[in-house]
C-alpha positions as CSV (number, residue, x, y, z in Angstrom):
1,M,110.1,119.3,76.3
2,T,109.4,118.4,79.7
3,V,106.6,116.3,80.8
4,A,103.5,116.5,83.1
5,R,104.3,116.1,86.3
6,N,100.7,113.5,86.1
7,Q,102.0,111.6,83.0
8,Q,105.4,110.9,85.3
9,I,103.0,109.7,88.5
10,C,100.4,107.3,88.6
11,V,99.8,105.9,92.1
12,E,97.4,103.5,91.1
13,E,100.3,102.1,89.1
14,T,103.0,101.8,92.0
15,P,103.2,104.0,95.3
16,Y,107.0,104.0,94.6
17,Y,109.2,107.1,93.2
18,H,112.5,107.6,93.1
19,I,113.7,111.2,92.8
20,V,117.0,113.7,91.8
21,S,116.6,117.3,92.6
22,R,120.4,118.9,91.7
23,C,121.7,122.2,92.5
24,V,122.2,124.5,89.8
25,R,125.9,125.1,88.2
26,R,128.2,126.3,90.9
27,A,125.8,126.1,93.9
28,F,126.5,123.7,96.6
29,L,124.6,121.4,98.6
30,C,127.2,120.2,100.5
31,G,131.2,119.2,100.1
32,E,134.0,121.7,99.7
33,D,134.4,125.1,97.0
34,S,137.7,124.1,95.6
35,V,137.6,127.5,94.3
36,T,137.2,129.6,97.4
37,G,138.0,126.4,99.8
38,K,134.4,127.1,101.5
39,S,133.0,124.2,103.3
40,F,129.1,123.6,102.9
41,E,128.4,119.8,104.6
42,H,126.3,121.6,107.2
43,R,123.8,122.0,104.5
44,R,123.3,118.1,104.3
45,K,121.8,117.7,108.2
46,W,119.5,120.6,106.6
47,L,118.4,118.8,104.4
48,V,118.0,115.5,106.3
49,D,116.0,117.6,109.3
50,R,113.9,119.0,106.8
51,I,113.4,115.9,104.4
52,K,112.6,114.4,107.9
53,F,110.3,116.8,109.4
54,V,108.0,117.0,105.9
55,T,108.1,113.1,105.9
56,S,106.1,113.4,109.2
57,I,103.6,115.6,108.0
58,F,102.9,114.0,104.1
59,D,101.3,110.8,104.0
60,I,104.7,110.0,101.8
61,D,107.1,107.5,103.6
62,V,110.9,107.5,102.7
63,C,112.9,104.2,101.6
64,S,115.8,105.6,101.4
65,Y,118.3,108.8,100.5
66,A,121.8,109.7,100.0
67,I,122.7,113.1,99.9
68,M,125.6,114.5,97.7
69,S,127.5,117.8,96.8
70,N,125.3,119.4,94.6
71,H,122.2,117.0,94.6
72,F,120.1,114.3,96.7
73,H,118.6,111.1,95.4
74,I,115.4,109.7,97.7
75,V,113.0,106.8,97.2
76,L,109.3,107.7,98.1
77,R,106.4,105.4,99.1
78,V,103.2,107.4,98.2
79,G,100.6,106.9,100.8
80,D,96.3,107.3,100.2
81,A,94.7,110.7,102.6
82,S,91.8,110.3,100.7
83,E,89.9,108.7,104.1
84,W,91.5,111.3,106.4
85,P,88.6,113.4,108.4
86,A,88.7,117.0,107.7
87,N,89.7,117.8,111.0
88,R,93.3,116.1,110.1
89,V,93.7,117.5,107.2
90,L,93.6,120.6,108.0
91,M,95.4,120.7,111.5
92,T,98.6,118.6,109.4
93,W,98.6,121.3,107.1
94,Q,98.7,123.9,109.0
95,S,101.7,122.5,110.0
96,L,103.6,123.5,107.4
97,Y,101.7,126.6,105.5
98,S,99.0,128.9,107.1
99,L,95.5,128.1,106.6
100,P,92.8,130.6,105.1
101,L,90.8,132.3,107.8
102,L,87.9,130.1,107.2
103,C,89.4,126.8,108.0
104,D,90.6,128.6,110.9
105,R,87.0,129.6,112.4
106,Y,86.1,125.5,110.9
107,L,88.6,123.9,113.8
108,K,87.6,126.2,116.0
109,G,83.9,125.3,115.3
110,E,82.6,129.0,114.2
111,I,81.0,128.2,110.8
112,S,77.3,128.3,110.8
113,T,76.6,128.3,107.0
114,E,76.2,125.6,104.3
115,V,78.1,128.1,102.0
116,E,80.8,128.5,104.3
117,L,80.9,124.3,105.4
118,K,80.7,124.0,100.9
119,K,84.0,126.2,100.8
120,V,85.9,124.7,103.9
121,K,84.8,120.8,102.1
122,E,86.7,122.3,99.0
123,Y,90.0,123.1,100.7
124,V,89.8,120.2,102.8
125,A,90.1,118.4,99.2
126,E,92.5,120.1,97.9
127,Y,94.4,120.2,101.1
128,R,94.2,116.5,101.0
129,S,95.4,115.9,97.7
130,R,98.6,117.8,98.3
131,L,99.4,116.0,101.0
132,M,99.3,112.6,99.1
133,S,101.6,114.8,96.0
134,V,105.1,114.2,95.3
135,S,105.2,117.7,93.9
136,W,104.6,119.4,96.8
137,Y,106.6,117.0,99.1
138,M,109.4,118.1,97.1
139,K,108.0,122.3,97.3
140,S,108.5,121.6,100.7
141,I,111.7,120.4,100.9
142,N,113.5,122.0,98.6
143,E,112.0,125.8,99.3
144,Y,112.7,125.6,102.8
145,V,116.3,125.0,101.7
146,A,116.9,127.2,99.3
147,R,116.1,130.1,101.4
148,M,118.5,128.4,104.5
149,A,120.8,128.4,101.5
150,N,120.7,131.9,99.5
151,A,120.8,133.3,103.0
152,E,124.0,131.8,104.0
153,D,125.3,133.1,100.3
154,Q,124.0,136.3,100.9
155,C,122.0,136.1,97.0
156,T,118.7,135.6,95.2
157,G,117.6,133.6,92.8
158,H,117.8,129.7,91.9
159,F,119.4,127.1,94.5
160,W,118.0,124.4,92.3
161,E,117.1,122.9,89.0
162,S,113.7,124.2,88.0
163,R,112.4,120.5,87.9
164,F,113.3,117.4,90.3
165,K,113.5,113.8,88.2
166,S,111.2,111.0,89.1
167,Q,111.1,107.8,88.6
168,A,108.5,105.1,88.7
169,L,109.6,101.9,89.9
170,L,106.7,99.5,88.9
171,D,107.7,96.4,91.2
172,K,109.5,94.6,93.8
173,R,112.8,94.0,92.1
174,A,112.9,97.8,90.8
175,L,112.5,99.1,94.0
176,L,115.2,96.9,95.4
177,T,117.6,97.7,93.1
178,C,117.1,101.6,93.5
179,M,117.7,101.2,96.9
180,A,120.6,99.7,96.7
181,Y,121.9,101.5,94.3
182,V,120.6,105.3,96.4
183,D,122.5,103.8,99.4
184,L,125.6,103.1,97.5
185,N,126.0,106.3,95.5
186,P,128.7,107.6,97.9
187,I,130.8,104.8,97.6
188,R,130.1,105.2,93.7
189,A,131.5,108.3,93.7
190,G,134.5,107.6,95.9
191,M,133.1,109.9,99.0
192,A,133.0,106.4,101.0
193,K,135.2,103.6,101.0
194,A,132.6,101.5,103.0
195,L,128.9,101.7,104.3
196,S,130.0,103.1,107.5
197,G,131.2,105.8,106.3
198,S,128.5,106.7,103.9
199,E,127.2,109.5,105.8
200,F,123.8,111.2,105.6
201,T,122.3,107.9,103.6
202,S,119.6,105.5,104.9
203,I,122.3,102.7,104.7
204,K,124.3,104.5,107.4
205,E,121.0,105.1,109.8
206,R,120.0,101.6,109.5
207,I,123.1,99.9,110.4
208,E,123.6,102.4,113.3
209,Q,120.0,101.6,114.1
210,K,119.1,104.9,114.7
211,T,116.1,105.3,112.5
212,T,112.2,104.3,113.0
213,W,111.2,106.4,110.3
214,L,112.5,104.9,107.3
215,S,110.2,102.5,105.6
216,G,110.7,99.8,102.6
217,F,110.4,96.8,104.9
218,G,107.2,95.0,105.3
219,K,104.2,97.8,106.2
220,G,102.8,97.5,102.6
221,E,101.4,95.8,99.9
222,N,104.0,95.6,97.9
223,D,107.1,96.6,100.2
224,L,110.4,94.0,100.3
225,N,109.2,91.2,102.6
226,F,112.8,89.9,103.8
227,Y,115.0,90.7,106.7
228,L,116.8,94.5,107.0
229,S,119.6,92.4,107.9
230,S,119.5,90.7,104.7
231,Y,118.9,93.9,102.6
232,I,122.0,95.2,104.8
233,D,124.1,92.2,104.0
234,L,123.2,92.6,100.5
235,V,124.4,96.6,99.9
236,D,127.1,95.9,101.8
237,V,128.7,92.8,99.7
238,T,127.4,94.8,96.5
239,G,129.6,98.0,97.6
240,R,133.1,96.0,97.9
241,F,132.8,95.2,94.2
242,L,131.4,98.1,93.0
243,R,134.1,99.9,94.9
244,D,137.2,97.5,93.6
245,D,135.4,96.7,90.1
246,K,134.9,93.2,90.6
247,R,132.0,90.9,89.5
248,G,132.1,88.7,92.8
249,Y,129.3,87.2,94.0
250,I,127.2,87.4,97.2
251,S,126.3,84.7,100.0
252,S,124.0,82.2,99.4
253,K,121.6,83.3,102.5
254,T,121.3,87.4,100.3
255,A,121.1,84.9,97.3
256,K,117.6,83.4,98.6
257,A,116.1,86.8,99.7
258,I,116.5,88.4,96.7
259,D,115.6,85.4,94.4
260,Q,112.3,85.5,96.0
261,I,111.2,88.6,94.1
262,D,112.8,87.4,91.0
263,I,116.3,88.8,91.1
264,N,119.0,86.7,89.8
265,P,122.1,86.9,92.2
266,D,124.0,85.8,89.6
267,S,123.6,88.5,87.4
268,W,122.8,91.4,90.6
269,I,126.0,92.9,90.8
270,D,125.9,93.6,86.5
271,E,122.3,94.6,86.8
272,L,122.8,97.2,89.4
273,K,126.1,98.6,88.1
274,G,123.8,99.0,84.5
275,F,121.3,100.7,86.8
276,K,120.4,104.5,85.4
277,S,118.8,107.1,87.3
278,I,119.0,109.9,84.8
279,G,117.0,110.1,81.6
280,F,114.1,107.2,82.3
281,S,110.8,108.0,83.8
282,A,109.9,104.5,85.0
283,V,112.1,101.2,85.7
284,G,110.6,98.1,85.1
285,T,110.0,95.1,82.6
286,A,108.9,95.9,79.0
287,E,105.4,95.0,79.5
288,Q,105.8,97.1,83.0
289,L,106.5,100.3,80.9
290,K,104.0,99.1,78.2
291,E,101.0,99.5,80.9
292,F,102.5,101.8,82.9
293,S,102.2,104.1,79.3
294,E,98.7,103.5,79.0
295,K,98.2,104.5,82.5
296,T,99.4,107.7,82.1
297,K,98.3,108.4,78.8
298,R,101.5,108.5,77.0
299,K,102.4,106.7,73.5
300,W,105.5,105.7,75.0
301,T,107.5,106.0,78.2
302,L,111.1,106.2,78.0
303,G,112.2,103.0,80.6
304,H,115.0,101.6,82.2
305,T,114.1,97.7,81.6
306,L,114.5,94.7,83.8
307,K,115.9,92.1,81.3
308,P,113.1,88.9,82.7
309,Q,115.0,86.3,85.1
310,L,115.5,82.8,83.2
311,E,113.8,80.1,84.8
């Protein structure tokens, strides 16, 4: 049984969510079809370009992403557009979708009656809500890519599975673990041997210093409050141990950085290896999962429990 999205996403509890969207069986997001030999690598750029465009419109930021052969991961931070003025809401929404005639007239200053103004306010409230909605954000990405893929394949029907999977990240520790998990997906899957070869990932963009649109470090109240360079070092070292299947250790500098957000440096590698993205609706401590269940009005939440750190 599927769970209502409002029981999976509660921005009041956490603005951070890990999203996984997967293609239907035998559909290719990228990679090469071993049956036909056809390459679909160009579709990864389609998706990244669309993510960047949609992110520039919605009040939702991207902390990390990884585009795989038949699915993609993305870690999102949901913003708060509740104070956006009506004109901004309508003009922003118009960047993606057509506005009703009444809203067009409002933007041109042609509204003259209270009845019309009341209706415009209803539209504004709805669009403002959508600009903070993970569901609408994903819809704006996935529908666009599906249409392009189906046109290229000369077929119709579903390209993506019916629903994307969402996972609430309940604290900074969960956020860091999930971001590293996402950035290391190509290495874990054997698609790359090092971060420098992890094409179409946020970590590759950050290493090459080609991006100003990614978030997660220092902008928000719950963002990771250590240097981006420390994060890149952490992911790089972790990737080496994952690739070689070694336990390993991390440097004292990086250990100090992650210790500040209650992550035990000695258990970091094992904790990341044990991270699960499928089947869990939230990530946090047992107490946080309990509170999240209460906020989302569920009797229980199937979550990935992070073990308490020893003093």
